[in-house]
C-alpha positions in Angstrom: 0.0 0.0 -0.1 1.3 3.3 -0.9 0.6 6.0 1.7 -0.7 9.5 1.4 -2.3 8.7 -2.0 -4.4 11.6 -3.8 -7.8 11.3 -5.4 -8.2 13.0 -8.6 -10.8 14.0 -11.0 -9.8 12.9 -14.7 -11.6 15.1 -17.3 -11.8 14.7 -21.0 -11.5 18.3 -22.8 -13.7 18.6 -25.9 -17.5 18.2 -24.7 -16.6 18.3 -21.2 -14.4 21.5 -20.5 -14.9 23.0 -24.0 -17.5 23.5 -26.6 -17.4 20.7 -29.5 -19.2 21.5 -32.5 -21.5 18.6 -33.3 -22.2 17.6 -36.9 -24.7 14.9 -37.7 -24.4 13.5 -34.4 -20.6 13.4 -34.0 -18.4 16.0 -31.9 -15.6 17.5 -33.3 -12.7 19.4 -31.5 -12.0 23.2 -32.4 -9.1 23.5 -34.8 -8.4 27.3 -34.3 -8.0 29.3 -31.1 -10.8 31.5 -31.6 -13.0 28.5 -31.8 -11.7 27.1 -28.1 -14.6 28.1 -25.8 -14.7 27.0 -22.4 -18.0 25.9 -21.2 -19.7 28.1 -18.4 -20.2 25.3 -16.0 -16.6 24.0 -16.4 -15.6 27.2 -14.2 -17.9 26.4 -11.2 -17.5 22.6 -11.6 -13.6 22.7 -11.4 -13.7 25.0 -8.7 -16.0 22.8 -6.6 -13.9 19.9 -7.1 -10.6 21.5 -6.4 -12.3 22.9 -3.1 -13.3 19.5 -2.3 -9.4 18.5 -2.4 -9.5 16.6 -5.8 -6.6 16.7 -8.1 -7.7 17.8 -11.7 -5.9 16.4 -14.5 -7.2 16.7 -18.1 -6.8 13.3 -20.3 -7.5 14.4 -24.0 -6.9 12.5 -27.3 -6.1 15.4 -30.0 -5.6 13.2 -33.1 -6.0 16.1 -35.4 -2.2 17.0 -34.6 -1.1 13.8 -35.7 -3.6 14.0 -38.6 -2.3 17.2 -39.8 -5.5 19.4 -39.2 -4.1 21.5 -36.6 -0.9 22.5 -35.2 0.7 21.6 -32.0 1.2 25.2 -31.0 -2.4 25.9 -31.6 -3.4 22.6 -29.4 -0.7 24.2 -26.6 -2.5 27.7 -26.8 -5.6 26.3 -26.2 -4.3 24.3 -23.0 -2.7 27.5 -21.8 -6.1 29.1 -21.7 -7.6 26.2 -19.9 -4.5 26.3 -17.2 -5.0 29.9 -16.7 -8.8 29.7 -16.2 -9.3 27.1 -14.6 -7.9 25.4 -11.3 -6.4 22.3 -13.1 -3.3 20.3 -12.1 -2.1 19.0 -15.2 -3.3 18.2 -18.9 -2.1 15.0 -20.5 -2.4 14.9 -24.1 -2.3 11.9 -27.0 -1.4 13.5 -30.2 -1.2 10.4 -32.3 -3.7 9.8 -35.2 -6.3 6.9 -34.7 -4.3 4.7 -36.6 -1.4 4.6 -34.6 -1.4 2.1 -31.8 -0.1 4.0 -28.8 -0.6 3.3 -25.3 -1.9 6.8 -24.6 -4.8 7.1 -26.9 -8.0 6.5 -25.1 -9.7 3.9 -24.8 -6.3 2.9 -23.4 -5.8 4.1 -19.7 -2.2 5.2 -20.6 -2.7 9.1 -19.9 -4.2 8.1 -16.5 -1.8 5.4 -15.5 0.9 8.0 -16.0 -0.8 10.6 -14.3 -1.2 8.4 -11.2 2.3 7.5 -11.0 3.4 11.3 -11.3 1.0 12.5 -8.6 0.7 9.6 -6.3 -2.9 8.9 -7.3 -5.4 6.1 -5.8 -7.1 5.3 -8.9 -10.0 3.7 -6.8 -10.8 6.9 -5.1 -10.6 8.5 -8.2 -13.2 9.5 -11.3 -13.2 9.7 -14.9 -15.6 12.3 -16.6 -16.2 12.1 -20.2 -18.6 12.5 -22.8 -17.6 9.6 -25.2 -17.3 6.1 -24.6 -13.7 5.8 -25.2 -13.1 8.1 -22.2 -15.1 5.7 -20.3 -13.4 2.7 -21.3 -9.7 4.4 -20.3 -11.5 5.1 -16.8 -12.7 2.0 -16.0 -9.2 0.2 -17.5 -7.4 2.2 -14.9 -9.8 1.5 -12.2 -11.6 4.9 -11.6 -15.5 5.4 -11.3 -16.7 6.6 -14.4 -19.4 9.2 -15.3 -20.6 10.0 -18.8 -21.8 13.4 -19.8 -24.7 12.3 -22.4 -24.4 14.8 -25.2 -26.9 12.7 -27.3 -24.1 12.1 -29.5 -25.0 9.4 -32.3 -22.2 6.8 -31.4 -22.7 3.4 -29.9 -21.6 3.4 -26.0 -19.3 0.1 -26.2 -18.7 0.3 -22.3 -21.5 1.6 -19.9 -20.1 4.2 -17.2 -20.9 3.7 -13.6 -23.1 6.9 -13.7 -25.0 8.8 -16.7 -25.5 12.7 -16.2 -27.0 15.4 -18.1 -24.4 18.1 -17.5 -20.8 18.7 -15.8 -22.6 20.1 -12.6 -24.4 17.0 -12.0 -21.4 14.8 -12.3 -19.7 17.2 -9.7 -22.6 16.8 -7.4 -22.5 13.0 -8.0 -18.7 13.0 -7.0 -19.1 15.4 -4.2 -21.8 12.8 -2.6 -20.1 9.9 -3.2 -16.8 11.2 -1.4 -18.5 12.7 1.6 
């Protein structure tokens, strides 16, 4: 047993912390800095989680970089904005395209496990909030309690979350109630 382990909330980026454009039921990440809009509920939600003692770590797939659709610099500027405006502890990113078989790309738990080692996190007392099945699959594979924000996308849920919610604040209230 490792002593003094911390609890964390792992957060997907697009569709959870910032707005995703949805076309024909499929969400798309912003590709320009001026399209990167932090969701209003992300401010209060992350503040409440931080005040409750959770580490807040973003785990995000950004395959548009690997696919040549957005530059690394633009994504870094988006992450700079997140770090400046929200009480986040870290952002873990997979820049690989979907075709690469890396261990960091969700649905694999690589980014979560890396953060757990870095920050001494107890994954069994931690949570994963996402808006897609790959977030849930990564969280479950890492041993976290999983919460899916149902945005009504037209994609099959390949792995069931522990809880479905309709918004970020509902996810946070669920976590706060469970951690009491």
